[in-house]
C-alpha positions in Angstrom: 70.9 16.4 -73.7 68.2 14.4 -75.6 66.0 11.8 -73.9 67.9 9.0 -75.5 71.2 10.3 -74.2 69.9 10.9 -70.7 70.9 8.3 -68.0 67.9 6.5 -66.5 69.0 7.4 -63.0 71.0 10.3 -61.5 72.3 10.1 -57.9 73.1 13.4 -56.3 75.4 13.4 -53.3 76.3 16.7 -51.5 79.6 16.7 -49.8 81.3 18.8 -47.1 84.5 17.5 -45.5 83.6 13.9 -46.4 87.1 12.5 -47.1 86.4 9.5 -44.9 83.2 8.5 -46.7 83.2 9.7 -50.3 85.1 6.8 -51.9 83.0 4.2 -50.1 79.7 5.9 -50.8 80.6 6.1 -54.5 81.4 2.4 -54.6 78.2 1.5 -52.8 76.0 3.7 -55.0 77.7 2.6 -58.2 77.1 -1.1 -57.3 73.4 -0.4 -56.5 72.8 1.8 -59.5 74.5 -0.7 -61.9 72.2 -3.5 -60.5 68.9 -1.6 -60.6 69.2 1.0 -63.4 69.8 0.7 -67.1 72.2 3.6 -67.0 73.2 6.1 -64.3 75.3 9.1 -63.4 76.6 10.2 -59.9 76.9 13.9 -59.2 78.9 14.9 -56.2 78.5 18.6 -55.3 81.1 19.9 -52.9 80.3 22.8 -50.6 83.9 24.1 -50.4 85.4 21.3 -48.3 88.5 22.1 -46.3 89.9 18.6 -46.1 90.9 16.2 -48.9 87.4 15.7 -50.3 88.0 17.7 -53.5 91.2 15.8 -54.4 89.4 12.5 -53.9 86.5 13.7 -56.1 89.0 14.4 -58.9 90.4 10.9 -58.5 87.0 9.3 -58.6 86.0 11.3 -61.7 89.2 10.3 -63.5 88.5 6.6 -62.8 84.8 6.6 -63.9 83.2 8.8 -66.5 79.8 8.3 -64.9 81.0 10.1 -61.8 80.8 13.9 -62.1 81.6 16.7 -59.7 80.5 20.3 -59.1 82.9 22.4 -56.9 81.2 25.4 -55.3 83.2 28.6 -54.8 82.1 28.7 -51.1 79.8 26.9 -48.7 76.2 27.6 -49.6 74.6 25.6 -46.8 72.4 22.5 -46.7 69.5 23.8 -48.7 71.0 25.6 -51.7 73.9 23.3 -52.6 72.0 19.9 -52.6 69.1 21.4 -54.5 71.4 22.9 -57.1 73.0 19.5 -57.6 69.5 18.0 -58.2 68.6 20.6 -60.7 71.8 19.8 -62.7 71.0 16.1 -63.0 69.7 14.8 -66.3 68.4 11.4 -65.3 64.8 10.3 -66.0 64.7 9.9 -62.2 66.9 11.7 -59.6 67.9 10.4 -56.2 69.2 12.7 -53.5 71.1 11.3 -50.6 73.8 12.0 -48.0 77.5 11.0 -48.2 77.8 9.4 -44.8 75.7 6.2 -45.3 72.9 7.5 -43.0 70.8 7.3 -46.2 71.4 3.6 -47.1 72.3 2.9 -50.7 70.6 -0.4 -50.3 67.2 1.4 -50.7 68.0 2.5 -54.2 66.6 -0.6 -55.6 63.3 -0.2 -53.8 63.1 3.5 -54.8 63.5 2.5 -58.5 60.9 -0.3 -58.1 58.3 2.1 -56.7 59.1 4.7 -59.4 58.7 2.2 -62.2 55.4 1.2 -60.6 54.1 4.7 -61.0 55.3 6.8 -58.1 56.6 10.2 -59.0 58.2 10.9 -55.6 59.6 8.2 -53.3 60.7 9.4 -49.9 62.7 7.5 -47.3 61.2 7.9 -43.9 63.3 7.2 -40.8 61.4 5.0 -38.3 63.6 6.2 -35.4 66.9 7.9 -34.8 69.2 8.2 -31.8 69.2 11.8 -30.5 69.4 13.6 -27.2 66.1 14.3 -25.4 66.3 18.1 -26.1 66.8 17.4 -29.8 63.9 14.9 -29.9 61.7 17.5 -28.1 62.6 20.2 -30.6 61.8 17.9 -33.6 58.5 16.8 -32.1 57.5 20.4 -31.5 58.6 21.5 -34.9 56.7 18.7 -36.7 53.6 19.5 -34.6 53.9 23.2 -35.5 54.1 22.4 -39.2 51.2 20.0 -39.0 49.1 22.5 -37.3 50.0 25.7 -39.2 51.8 24.6 -42.4 50.3 25.2 -45.8 50.7 21.5 -46.7 51.2 18.2 -44.8 54.7 17.3 -43.6 56.1 13.8 -43.4 57.9 13.3 -40.0 61.2 11.5 -40.4 61.6 12.4 -44.1 64.8 14.3 -44.6 64.7 14.6 -48.4 66.4 11.2 -49.1 64.5 9.8 -52.0 63.8 9.6 -55.7 62.2 12.2 -57.8 60.8 11.8 -61.3 62.1 14.0 -64.1 58.7 15.8 -64.3 59.0 16.7 -60.6 62.6 18.0 -60.9 61.8 20.1 -63.9 58.7 21.6 -62.3 60.5 22.5 -59.0 63.4 24.0 -61.0 61.0 26.7 -62.2 60.1 27.8 -58.7 62.0 30.9 -57.7 63.1 29.7 -54.2 66.2 31.4 -52.9 66.4 29.0 -49.9 64.7 25.9 -51.2 63.2 23.7 -48.4 63.3 20.9 -50.9 61.6 18.2 -48.8 58.7 20.6 -48.2 58.5 21.6 -51.9 58.2 17.9 -52.9 55.1 17.5 -50.7 53.7 20.9 -51.8 54.0 20.0 -55.5 51.2 17.4 -55.2 52.9 14.7 -57.4 52.2 11.1 -56.6 54.2 10.3 -53.5 55.2 7.0 -51.8 56.9 6.7 -48.5 59.5 3.9 -47.7 60.2 3.5 -44.0 63.7 2.5 -43.0 65.9 2.3 -39.9 68.6 4.9 -40.2 72.1 3.4 -39.6 74.8 5.2 -37.8 77.2 7.5 -39.6 79.9 5.5 -41.3 82.9 7.7 -40.5 83.8 11.3 -39.5 81.6 13.6 -37.5 78.2 15.0 -38.3 78.2 18.6 -39.4 74.7 19.0 -38.0 74.9 20.3 -34.5 72.0 21.7 -32.5 72.5 25.2 -33.8 72.7 24.0 -37.4 69.6 21.9 -37.1 67.8 24.8 -35.4 68.7 27.2 -38.3 67.7 24.6 -40.8 64.3 24.3 -39.1 63.7 28.0 -39.1 64.6 28.2 -42.8 62.1 25.4 -43.4 59.4 27.4 -41.5 59.9 30.7 -43.3 61.8 29.7 -46.5 64.7 32.0 -45.9 68.3 32.2 -44.6 69.4 33.8 -41.3 69.3 37.5 -41.3 68.8 40.4 -39.0 65.1 40.1 -39.8 65.2 36.9 -37.7 66.3 38.7 -34.6 62.7 38.8 -33.1 62.6 35.0 -33.1 65.4 34.4 -30.4 64.0 37.4 -28.5 60.6 35.7 -28.4 62.2 32.6 -26.9 64.0 34.8 -24.3 60.7 36.6 -23.5 59.0 33.2 -23.1 61.8 32.0 -20.8 61.5 35.1 -18.6 57.7 34.7 -18.5 58.2 31.2 -17.3 60.6 32.2 -14.6 58.3 35.0 -13.5 55.4 32.6 -13.3 57.5 30.3 -11.0 58.5 33.3 -8.9 54.8 34.3 -8.7 53.8 30.9 -7.5 56.6 30.8 -4.9 55.8 34.3 -3.7 52.1 33.3 -3.3 53.0 30.2 -1.3 55.2 32.2 1.0 52.7 34.9 1.5 54.5 37.6 -0.4 53.4 40.2 -3.0 52.2 38.6 -6.2 50.5 41.3 -8.3 53.6 43.0 -9.6 54.9 39.6 -10.6 51.6 38.7 -12.3 51.8 41.9 -14.3 55.3 41.2 -15.5 54.5 37.6 -16.3 51.5 38.6 -18.4 53.6 41.3 -20.2 56.5 38.9 -21.1 54.0 36.2 -22.0 52.3 38.5 -24.5 55.6 39.7 -25.9 56.9 36.2 -26.7 54.3 35.2 -29.4 54.2 38.8 -30.7 58.0 38.7 -31.3 57.8 35.3 -32.8 55.2 36.4 -35.3 57.2 39.5 -36.1 60.3 37.4 -36.7 58.4 35.1 -39.1 57.0 38.1 -40.9 60.6 39.4 -41.2 61.5 36.0 -42.8 58.8 36.5 -45.4 60.1 40.0 -46.2 63.5 38.5 -46.6 62.1 35.8 -48.9 60.4 38.4 -51.1 63.6 40.5 -51.3 65.6 37.4 -52.3 63.1 36.5 -55.0 63.3 39.9 -56.5 67.1 39.7 -56.7 66.9 36.3 -58.5 70.1 35.2 -56.7 71.5 31.8 -58.0 71.5 28.9 -55.6 75.3 28.6 -55.9 78.2 29.9 -57.9 80.2 27.0 -59.3 84.0 27.2 -59.3 84.5 24.1 -61.5 82.7 21.2 -63.2 84.4 17.8 -63.7 83.4 15.0 -66.1 80.2 16.7 -67.4 79.5 16.2 -71.2 80.4 19.3 -73.3 76.7 20.2 -73.7 76.4 20.4 -69.9 79.7 21.9 -69.0 79.0 25.6 -69.7 81.3 26.9 -66.8 80.5 30.6 -67.6 76.7 30.2 -67.9 75.5 27.3 -65.8 77.7 28.3 -62.9 75.5 31.4 -62.4 72.2 30.4 -63.8 71.8 27.6 -61.3 68.1 26.8 -61.2 67.7 25.2 -64.7 
């Protein structure tokens, strides 16, 4: 597609069982994009929904040629599918956002304004979010870990909701990342970045697909850039060893207070306390081995089952379905 034919703005919305939200989010995004962009397209990429989402996507595409759909042949997770959708967009700028209104469409205008003012990446940053104390603690520890040991700065509260210039998308599409931690890649790329703080609204309808286990897995993938595998086994073992070390420490203190024997407990506490970080490091090394193996395979981000409403030059169901990074 030539530069003249490209829409000014592409909005990419990943979907998984969003039958309660997909019509409303399309209407809201269409209204905002029509107001703030000269031309636009909306790409909805479905991660093998099991509800009526796919049928609704077909209806939306039939009613508006600017709405396009990619239907994956299975669920490829929250890293690969959204990133694949972004790489298929042709706009001069690309916005990535969720389907459940927790990424407010009202910010599209501000994103476009910042982009036209010279920003190449505009990221929404949540000021606050309702979450359980354990989840808040995990997020806090995770951000501190990345700030301390990461290869590049992280932006707390930035989930990947934002706008990316064409140059940014084209550059990241050349990176051979089998499990793309896209929000980290954006910062790592070094392009001009602007942050727009916002208060994240509650989910419009339906239930969140992000339970604690999902978020924990996503965080680990962000740390090591890979999917779950047997090579990750040392990581939960390290947490188990750490928990045992903590219990043994408590038992040592209680035994000392009561006048009991403490040295055997001290030895066990030190042993488990040493094993915990060693196992964690081993697990992260395993993640890197997994990453190298995936890179050598050159596995596509997703395999598409079908494309709807894409122009003929971008349809290519037999080629682009497999060559998913460009």
